[in-house]
N, C-alpha and C positions, 0 to 999 in steps of 0.2 A: 436452342441457339447456343453455340459455344462462344464463351467470352474469353478475354485475356486472362481472367482469373484462373481459368482451368486449361490454359495452353502454356506449354513450355517450348521455347526455341533454344535448341541445344547447339552450341558451337564447339567443335572438337578439333584440336590441334593434331594434324596427322603426324604420327611417329615417323622417324626416319625410315625410308624404304617403302612406306605405304603409299600406293598411288591413289587409293580411294578408301572409304570406310563405310561400314554398315552400323547402324545402331539397333541393338536388340534390347527391348525394354518392356517394363511392366508398370502400368499405372498402379499406384498404391491400392491394394486390395482388388486389383483387376488381373486379367490373364496376361501372360507373356506373348509377345509377337512370335511368329514362326521363325525358327532358325534359318538363315543367319540374321534376320532382322530386316530393316528398311534402309535402302541406299540413301546416304547423305549427299547433298548437292554442294558444289563449290561455293564458298563464301566470297565476299567482296574483297578479301585481302588474302595474299598468298599464304599457303600452308594450312588454311582453315577450311573445314566443311561445316555445313549446317543442316538442321532438320527441325521443322516445326512439328510438335507432337500434340495431338488433341488428347486431353485427359478426361473429358467428361466431367464428373463430379469429384474426381480425385484431386488431392492437394499436392501431388508430386509424383515422382516416378523413380524406379530403380533401373539402371541401365548398364550395359556392357557394350564394347565396340569390337569389331573385327575387320580384317582387310579383305574378306570374301574368299580367302585362300587358306583358311584354317588357323591364322594367327589372331589371337584374342588379347584384348586389354580389359581384364575384369577386376582391376584394382587389387591385384594380388589375392584374388579369391573372395573379396568382400563386396564386389560390385560398387557402383557409384550411386549415391543417394542424392537426387536432384529435386529442387523445389520448382515452383511456378515462375513465370516470367522468362527473362533471358539469362541463360547460364553458360558457363564455359568449363571445359575439361581440357587441361593441358599438362602433360608430364605427370599425371597422377594427382594433380591438384585441381579442385573445383573452385569456380569463382562465379561472379555475376557480371552482367553487362555485355554489350556488343563489342568484341575486340576489333571490329572493323569500322566502328562508328567514328573513330578519329584517325589520324594519320597512322597507317599500319605500322605495327611494331614487329620487327622480324622475329623476335623471341619473347613474346609476352609471358612473364612469369608472375609470381605472387607478390610483386612489388607493392601493389596497391590493394592487396587482398590479405586478410588475416584468417587463417584457419585455426580455430580455437577448439581445443579438447578440454573437457571438464571432468574431473574424477568424481563419480557419483557414489561409489561404494561406501565411503566414510559417512555419508549423510543418509544413505538408504532412500534416495529420491528415486521415484519411478518415472517422474517427468521433470525435465530441466529446461529452463529458459535463460537466455542471455539478454540482459538489458545493457545497452552500450551507447557510447558517444564517441564518434571519430574525432580525432584531434582537431579542434577548431570548429567542430560541427555541433549538431544537436543530439540530444538523447532520444532513443527510441521511446515509444509509448510504453508505460508500465503495463504488464510485467515483462515486456520484451519479446524476443523472437524465440520460438520453439527450437530446441536443439534435438538432433537425432541421436538416439542411443545406438552407436555404431558397433559396440562390442560390450561384453558383460559389464565392465566397470567404467566406461567412458561415453560421454555424450559429445557431439561435435556440431559446430556451426561454421559456415563459411560467410565471412563478413566483407562486403564490398566497401572499401574505404575511399573510393574516388582518389583524390590527390592527397589524402591525409596519410601521415607517416605512422600512425598508430591509433590506439583507442583506449578509453577507460571502460571498464566493464564490471558488472555485478551479476550474480546468478541467483536464481530462485527456483522453487519447485512448482510455481504457478498457483500455490495454495497458501501463500503468506510467509513461507520460510525462506530466508535470504542468506546469502553469503556475500557480503559486501566488503570483505577484508577488514572487518571491524570498523567500518565507516570510512575507510581510506579508498575503497574501490581498488580494482586491479589495473595496473598499467601494462598494456600489451603492445607488441610490435607487429609489423607486417610479417607474413610468413606463418609458419606453424608454431604455435605455443601450446603448452599444457599448463593447466592450473590444477594442482593436486594438494589438498590439505593445507591451503594457504600459501603454497609455494608456486611461483611462476617460473617456467623453464622456456626461454625463448629458443628459436632455432632448434626445436625438439624433434626427435625421431617420432615416427608415427606410433603411438602407444598401442594401436590395434593392428600394426603391421606384422609381417611374418617374423618369427624369432630369428635372432642372430645365428650365424653359422655355428654348429655345435662344436664345442671344444672336446676332444676325445683323449687328450694327452694328460696323464696324471702327473702331479708334482713328484719330485724326487723324494726318496725316503729321508726323513730327518735323521741326523746322526748325533752321536755323543750324548744320549739321554742320561741325565744324572738326577738323582733324588736325594734330598737331605731333609732330615726331620729336626724340628725344634719344638719340644713339648708336643702339642697336639696338631701341629701344622707341618705339612710336607711341602717343600719348595722344589719345583721341577725346572730344569734348564736343559737346553739342547741347542744344536746348531741348526739354523734355519734351512728349510728346503728351498728349492728353486722350481720354477714352472714356466712353460712357454708363454703364458699370459700373466698370471699372478697367483701367488698362494693366498687363498682366502682365509685359511685358519687351520687349526689342528684339533684332531679328535683324540681325546685322552681316555684310555680305558684303565680303570682301577679294579683290582680284585683284592679281596680280603675284607675282614671286618664283618659286622652284622648285616650289612646290606648286600654283601656278595659282590657281583659285578656291577660297576657304575660307569657310565659313559658321560663325559663332560666335553665341552668345546671351548676353545679360546681363539681369539683373533690375533693374539700377540705371541711372541716367542718368550716362554716362561709362564709358569702357572703356580699359584699357591692354593693348596687344597686343605681344607680344615674348617672347623675343628673336627678331628677324628677321635677314635677311641684310644685311650692310653695303652701303651705297651703292646701294640698290635702291629703285625707285619703286613704291609701293603705292597702290591706289585703293580707297576705301571708300564703301559706300552703306548705308542704314539703313532698316529698317521697324519699326513698332511692332506688337505683337500683344496680344490679350486672352486671358483664360482659356478662352474658347470656341474659340480658334484663328483668329479673324478677324485679318487682317493689313492694315495700311495700305499705301498705295502707297509706293514707295521715294523717299528723299530724292534731291536732286541729289548727285552724287558729289564726294568730296574726295580730292585726291591729296597725297602727301608722300613725300619721299626720306629714307631712313635715313642716318645718319652712319657714321663709321669704327667698326670694331670696337674695343672697349676692349683695352688690352694684356693679355696673359695674366697671371694673378696670379703674383707672384714666388715663391710657394711658401714653405715654411718650412724650418727647420733643426732636426734632432733635438737633444735635449739631450746625448746621449752619456753616457758613464760606465758603470761596471759595473752591470748590472741587479740584482745581488745586494744592492746598497746600498739598493734600493727595497723598499717594501711596496706591494701592489696593491689598489685598491678597484675592484670589478667592478660595473658598472651595466648594466641594460637601458635604453638611452637612452629608448625610447618609454614607459617606465613609471616613470622616475625623478623628473623634475620638469618641469612644464609652464611653459615660458617665454612662449609665444605661442599663444593658443588657435585662431587662424585656420587653422593647419595641422593641427588635430586631425581625424582621420578614423576613422569606425567600421567601414567596410568592409562586405562582403556578409554577414558574420555578426553584425552589430551587434545585431540584435533576437534572433536565435536564441540567442546566447550569454548573453543577459541583461544585457549591458553597456548597452544602451539604457535599460533601466529604472533603471540606476544613474547615468545621464549620465556614463559612463566609457568613451569611445571607446578602442579598442585603441591607436591612435597618439595619444598624449596628451603624453608628454614629448618634448623636442626639444633641439637643441644650445643654444638660448638658455637653457633651463631648467638644463642642465648647467653652462653658463658662469656662471649666476647663483649656483650652489652649489659652485663650485670651492673657495671658502674653507672651506666645510663639510668637504670631503674633506681639504683640507690641515690644517684644524683637528683632524681625527681623527688626523693624523700621517702620512697616506699621501703618497707622492711619485710614484705612477703610477696611471693610470686605464685599466682595460680596458673597452672599450665593445663592444657587439654590432655586427654587420656594418652598414656604412653604405651599401652599394650599393643601387640601386633594386630593390625586391623585388616579387614578384608571386605571390600565393597567395590563398586565401580568408581567411587569418588570419595576416598576414605582419609583424606588429609586431616580431617577434623578429629578423628580418633574415636568416634562413638559406635563403631561396628567391630567390636572385639572378636578376634578369631583365636589367638593363642594368648590367654590371660596370664600365662606364666613366662612370657617373653616380651622384652622391650622391642618395639618396632625398629628394625635395622635401618629404616630410612631416617631415623632421628639420631642414631649413634654413629660415631666415627672414633678411630683410635685416639685416645687421650681426651675424648669427650663422650664417654658413656653416660648413662643416666646417673650412675653412682658418682661419676666425676662432677656432673652438674650439681648434684645435691651437696657434695663436699665443698665445691668451690663457692656455691651460694652461701653455705653456712659460714665459710671463712670470711665472707664479707658481711655477715650478720643478716642475711636474707633467708627467710623461711621458704620452703617449697610446699605448696598445697597441690596435691595431685588430683585431677579429675578422675573419678572412678564410676564404673557402670555395673550395677548389680542386676538391673532389670532385664537386660537382653544381650544377645550376642549378635554376630553378623547373620545374614540370612542363610549362610552355609553352616551355621552351628558354631561350636566351640571345640577347638582341638583338645583332645584329652577327655572330653565329656561326650559329645556326639557330633559327628561330622556328616552332614547331609550328602548323600549320593543321589545324583539326579540323572534322569534319562537324557542321553545325548547320542545322536547318530551322526557320524561324520560323513554325510552324503554331500551331494553337490550343492545343497542349500545351506547346510549348517556347518560344514567343515571349517569355514572361516571363523566360526564362533567357538568351536570346541577344539582346544589344544590336544594334540597327540600326547598321551602320557609318556613321560620320560622316566625310566627306571632310576630310582635313587634321587630324583629331583623333588624338592619340596618347596611349596610356596613360602616366601618370606617377604614379598613386596619389593625386594631389592635385587636379588640375584636374577640374572638374565636366563630365560629358558633357551637352552642350546638349539632347540629346533626352530623357534620362531623369532628369537631375539627380543622377546617381550619380558617385562618384569612381572606382569600381572597374569602369570601362569594359572591355567585352570584345568590342566589335564588330570588332576587328582579328583575332580568333582564329577566328571561325566562317566557314564557307563551305559553301553547299549544293552549288555546282558543284565538281567535283573539281579541285583546283588543279594547275597545270602542275608536273610533276616529283614528284607525289605518290607515295610509296612505301608508304602504309598499305594493307593488304590489305582487299579487299571494301568499298571506300569507300561509306559511306552505306547499306549493306544492313541491314535490321532484324535484330536478334538475338532470342534466346528470352527475354531478360531485360527487366525493367521497373524503372523508378525507384520510390522509395517512394510517389510519387503515383499509381503505376499507369501511367505513360507508357512507351511502347515505347522501348527503348534501341537505338541504331544503332551499327554498326561505325564506328570512327574518331571516335567522339564524345568520347572521353576519351583523354588521353595515356597511352600504355602502352609498355613496352620491347619487348614481344613482338608488337606489331601491325605492325611495320615502319615505323611513323610516323617514328621518329628514325633518321637516317642512321648506319649502323654506323661510318662514318669518324669521326664526331664524338661519338657516344653509344654506350654499351654497350646490349645488347639482351637482358638477362636479369634475373631476380630473384635475390636472395641466397637460397640454400637452406641453406647451412651457415655460421654466423657465425664459425666458426674454420676455414673452408675457403678455398681460393684464390678462390672466387667472391665472397667478401666484399670483395675488392679490385677486382672488375671487374663488379659487377652493381648493380642499383638497390636502395637501402635501403627506399624507400617510393614509392608512386605519385605523391607530391607532389614528389619529388626526382629529377629526370632526371639520370642518372649520366654524367658526362663520360667520354669515351674519352681519359684523360689521357696515354696512350702515343702519341697522335697529334700530330705537330708543329704542326698548325693549332690544335688546342685548346691546346697548350702556349704558343704565341705569343699567343693571345687572352688567356690568363690572366696570363702574364708581363707583357705590355704594360699590361694593366689595373692590376695591382697595383704596377707601377713608377710609375704616376701618383700613387699614394698615398704611396709612398716619397718622391717628389719634393715632396710637401706637407709632409714633415718628421715623419711619424709615427715613433715610437721603436721600434716592433716590431710583430710579427704574432702573434696567437693563432690557430693553425691548427685549424679545425673539421674533424672526421671524418678526421684524418690517417691513421688506420689503414686506411682504405678506398682508399688509393692505395699501390701497391707502393713499398717503401723504395728500390728501385733507381731508380724514377722521381723520387722526391724527390732522391736523391743525384746523379743525372745532370742533372736539368733545373731543378727549381723552387728548391731551396736554393742552388745556385751562382748562379742568376739574381738572387735576392734579395741575396746578399752582394756580388756583383760590382757590381750597380747602386748599392746603398747606399754602398759604398766609393768607387766612381768619382765619385759625386755629393758625398759629404760627408767623405771621408777617414777620419780616426781615429774621428770620431763615427759614420760609417757602419759601421765595423767593430764598433761596439758594438750594432748593430741586433739586437734580441732576438727570436728565434723560439721559441715554445713550442707544442707540438702536443697536441691531444686524441687520445690513443690509448686509446679507451674499452675497458678491460678490467675488467669487474665481477666479479672473482674475488678470493679471499683468498690465492691461491698466488703464488709468485714468477714463474712463467711461465703465461701465459693458457691453462689447460687443456692444457698441454704444447706449445702451438703458439708457437714463437719468433716467427714472422711476425706474430703478433697481440698481442705483448707490448709494453708501453710502452717499456721500456728498449732494445729492439731498434732503435728508430728514432733512437737517439743515436749510432749507429756508421756509419762509412763501409763500403763494400763491401770484401770481402776477396779478391775475384778478379774477373776480367773475364767479361763475358757478350756475347751477340750484339749487333751494332750496332742491330738493330731493337728498339725499347723494349718492344713487346708480347711478343716472344720472350724478351727479357732478363728480363722480369718473371716469366715462368713458370720460366725457368732458375734465377733467384735463389730463388724460392719453394721449388722442389724441393731445391736445394742446401742451403739453410739448415735446412729441415725434416729433411733427412738428417743434418746435423751434430747436431741435437737440442739440448736445453738444456745438456747437459754440454760441448758443443763451441763455446759462444759465448764471445766475448772477455770478459775481466774487467778491472777497473780499481781502482787505489788512490787515485784522484783525490780522493775525499771523505774519506779516512782519514788521520789523523796517523800518523807513525812514532814511537810512544811519545808523547813530549810535543812532538815537532818537526814543524813544517810543512815540506812538501817541494813543489817546483815541480810542478804538475800536468802531465800529458802529454796534450795535446789533439790530437795528430797524427792520431788516428783518429776524431776527432769529426765527425759528419755535418753539423753546422750547425743541427740541430733539438734543442732541449731539450724536456722533457715536463712535462705536468701529472702530479703524483704520484698516480696512480689508486689505488695500493695503500694509501697513507696515507689518502686520501679514503675508501676503502671501509671502513676500520677506525676512523674517527673517532667511532664511537658511544661509544668509550672511548679516552681519550688514551693510556693505557698500551699498548693494543693497537696504536694507530696508530704509536707510537714503535718498538715491537719489529718490527712488520711492515715499516715503512719501512727500518729498518736492514738487514733481510734481503735487500732488493733492490739495495742501493747498490753492491755489488761488480760487478753486471752492467750498471750505468748508466755512461756515459762519465764524467760528473761530476755527481753527485747534488746538489752544492751549488747547482746552477742549477735544480733541480726547483721547479715552482710548486705550492704546497701550499694546499689549502682543505678546509673541513669539508663544506660543501654548495654547490650552484650552482643555475643555472636549469634543470638537468636532473634531478639526483638528490641525495638526502641520503646519509649513510653507509649501507653495506650495501645499496646500490641502493634505498634508501627513496624512495618517491614523494612524501614530504612534506618540508617544510623542517624542519631540525633542531630537535628539541624536547626536548633532554636536560636543560634547565634552566640557570639562570644560572651556577651553580657549575661545571657541566660545560663550558659555553661558555668560562668564564674559564680553566679548566685547558687546554682545547684551544688557546686563543689563546696562553697562556703557553708552551706547547710549540712552536707554530708560529713564534713570534717569537724563539725562542732556539735552536731546532734548525736543522740545515742546510736550505737551501731558501729560497724567496721567499714569505713569507706573503701570502695573498690572502683578502679578505673580500667576500662577496656582499652587495649593497646591502641595508641594513636589519638585517643580523645584529647590528649594534652595539646594537640595541634589541630583539633577538629578534623582529623583524618577521615576522608571519604564521607563527610557530612552530606546527608540527603541521598546517599547511594543505597541501592538495595542491599540488605545485609547478606542475603544468600539467594541465589537462583539456581543452585545445583549446577549441572553441566550444561545448562542452556545458554549461558553467557560467560565471558571470560572473568576469571577471578579479579583481574585488574580493575573491573568496573564495579566491584561490589565492596561491601564493608569488610570483606575478608581478604582484601588486597595485600600484596607484599609490602611490608613496612621498612625493610632494610635499607632502601634507597635514602630514607630520611636519617639513617643512623651511620652512614659511611663516615669514616674518620676515627679519631681516637677520643676517648673521654675517661677522665679519672675523677672519682668522687672521694673527697676527704672525709665526708660525713653524710648523714641522711639529709638530703636537700641541699648539699653543698658540693658544687663542682669546682675542683681546683685546676683542671686543665681540660680543654676541648679543642679539637681542630677538625677541619673538613666540614662536611655537610651537617654532621651532628652538632657542631658548634652553632650553626644557624638555627637548627631545630630547638636548641636549648634557649634561644632568645625569644621564642614565641610567648605571647602574653599569658596564655593559660599555663604554660610551663612554669613561668615565674610565679603564677598564682598558686599552683599546686605545691611547688617547692616550699613556699612560705607557710601554706596551710599545714603541711606536714611538720615543719619546724615548730609551729605554734602548738599543734596537737601533742607533739612529743614532750613539750615543755610543761603541759598542764594536765596532770592526771585526771582531773574531773572531766576533761573532754574525751579521754580514752575510755574510762571505766565508770564514770559517774552515773548515778540515777538523776532524774530530771523532774522538774515541775514547772507548770505555767501558772500556778497559784500566785495571785498578786502581781501578775505581769500584764501590762498593756502593750499593744503593738502587734504587728503581723507575725513574723517569725522571730520570737523572742522566748527565752526560757532560762532557767537557772539549773545548774548541775553541781553535784557534790559527790566526792569519793573519799571515804575514810577507811583506812586499814592500817593497823599498827601505828607507826609514827607518821604516816602520810595522812594529811587532811587537806583537801583541795576543793575550793568553792569558787564557782565562776558564774558570772551573769553574761549572757550572750544575746546580742541583737544582730540580725541579718538584714541588710539593705535599708530598712526603714527604722525610724526612731522608736524607742520603747522606754517605758518607765517601770521600774521594779520597786514594789512597796513591801514592807514587812521583812526586809532583809537585815542580816546582822550589821550593826554599826562597825565601823573600822575603816581602814585604808584599802582602797581598791586601785589596782594598776592595770591599765589596758595593755594586753599583749600585742595589740596591733600598732598603737600610736605611742605607747608609754605614758599616756595621760594618767594623772593621779587624781582620784576623787576621795574625799573624806566624808563618810556617811555618819551623821549623828542622829538623824530622825528616821532611820530605816527606809530611806528612799534614795534611788539613784536613777538618773535618766541618761540613756546612751543615744548618740546620734551618729550612726554610720555614714549617712549622707551619700548614698550612691548604690546602684544595683550591683550586687556581688561583694560590696564592702561589708565589713563586720566590726563589731566591738566585742572584746572578750575581757571584761573587767574581773580580775582575780583578786580575792581577798587575802590580805596579809594575815596569816594565822601563826600562832606560836610554833616555831620549828618549821614552818612552811611559808616562807616569804613568797610573795608574788614575784614572778620572773621579770616583770616589767616588759618593755618592748622586746619582741623576739623577731630577729631577722630584719631585713631592709624593706623599705616601702616598695611596692610593686604597682602594676597597672590597676589593681582593684583594692588591695589591702593597703591603705595609706591614711 
């Protein structure tokens, strides 16, 4: 029995001149009717014919129409795709409902119908549904109505709106992946609309329709081509061409120099080419082209000779000084503040991530933006800035900087004229701010490292993969910034792919198809993606294994992730490549390195090669200031115990020590010997230190004779900062196994994790933040704040979700909106002028808190560099600190949040740096009462030649 569910009644609006119509159709997956089809009968309203079609089990049909005399309507060759129920076809537009069910309309159009096309290519969806709500109506049931894939990149649905004038819509793949316009849904009108990569185009042309008429007329030849050289740059100018439609751009052909013939494109009149080779003659010719690809004849050529190369930049000089005197503000440069928008780049994941819909490219902040807000950082009271890696990166989502490609070049997406990396260093130093550069020794990008090894992977530009593999462009090189003249993309990959097996290839089974398919259903080939186990990367330069045990030896010698090709750091070639690269940044005057993934390189390799190279080069170049070069490593140990699951080789404090015995001359062998030796010694056989601890109330000279040269991020304190008291007691427990914990870098959360390995930015509340800060700024170590924490920026938001969600919804969101306006700092923690949004930002309670903490810490040497003790101290977070060196002698008693009593302390006059309260101690006892979460008391002893500073700064929301 046939039911309404598998019957379609088709109403067809007769075209002008058609006396009648036949319908020639095919139920889905069934046979076509015989040509010319079945005659349609007159409908109940003029101009329409109808036909009821039995579909059996089919859920729709494909149809075309003809007048019985050889004239056909086949939807411009694409046929009409119709569903079940009552449908209409009029003027090439499909709809639903009986057009004769109400008062006949002499020319029913798409007024109450929406034809929606959705672009599927960007999301690689093989099935698409539309979930919609007509204006004033109700939503369809989730997941919505199936859309028909009507051509390669587009799915289509015809929506009956009744009397509604539009609709809201969201789209999904039927399997849980949604595009809801980042929660706002899409507002669509009647008629035909397209939705492509977050952009709605109303009254759109049919994206699957026939191509526009071909333009065959070429533009006129450009005239008056002129070339002028200035140093290593050539400027071209000419008189614009004309065209019957429009000139789309100009093709520039350059000959001369080491690259020979190079072709570039520009969409504007005028072009700057460079940097080129010094004292070299180059010849240029020019053609104009239009959007149809028609090109004019070439202009007469113009030749020019470049000048001398400019002198090498003089570099900079580090500020020097004890790093413990500083506090550190940590920024992700690309997300902090946008100084110049022309270097913004969204990359290959711009649409997929949702960043495009927010107009928020991943590379947004830059050095100019950071320079513009150095006074903001100084106004908070910080004297050092830790920035994410600066080398040219290469990945699908590389704004963070940890996928190094060219270690000898600063990423052009960060630099602009007048705001190079050298400019940033120099301008920061001029304001008394140090620059700590994030560096990566462990790995490169998955494509390798330029100048060491560049992976060549199999790529065939067939009808499945041509969209993914860029056509190589002679003379064009990836730099993350420059636009590929063929595709208009900045993320050019034409230098990576090769169908022909390259000379010297070591990848096994080059180009052979595998059993696997991509999400789009395309066959995947061997050697198509970088992998450590395929043989693609030479064992001399890269490791060839995956990490299997994160607390095993393989965690030091295998790949972390398929996007991070693991250097063979025990190889002298790799060592020289990295040492020479980072020496260049030392020469620029950076003040220190934060070392990424330090735990994934054997300690013996650090101690033999990289750490001595850093110290020797910095000292040879800058003397005493070079000796102050600060290195602090990320030894990621996400545990709450003293030793990382019992493995000394994977514990942060382990990396602060020199080796205790000799090993084989070969570094790879030595690494294994060292690992086995130290594991056998166990946690009880590791060296201990008193460098962070007072002897009673007395400071003693620290013993750094066994110091490796690498300090550490205090991972244990970080892990426990969900509660300040836990952080305090856990940190103390590890200090005797660290060479000198007074150099530990401390933070609550970062660009990777929150406390307890939380995946969200810290959201403990303002009071808890204030308490954490009070502890960090007074306890041993160097306090560090991740950008925006001073206003609880993005609290509770996921720190990172890669390209699966917009950056604006994460802990790596753009911060510059909070910094708009002007700010001037007259001293550390002192803002003399602020206007605009940044003035409001500077009034936030934690801003006031951190400003005063920085002022107090700078005024009390014991809080910066002092050893500490809890002997004779009662209370929760309470301790005494002292620093003695030369004429400086500073002794302080600190209580955080709760009251504390200090016994056995020197008699004398103590002055509180928070309130100015003065206490005279005669019996060796002092009691402090902060009286509030986040509040503190810092009683400093008057000593000969070292009077206590008294009250420092003004009362704030917590320190009062």
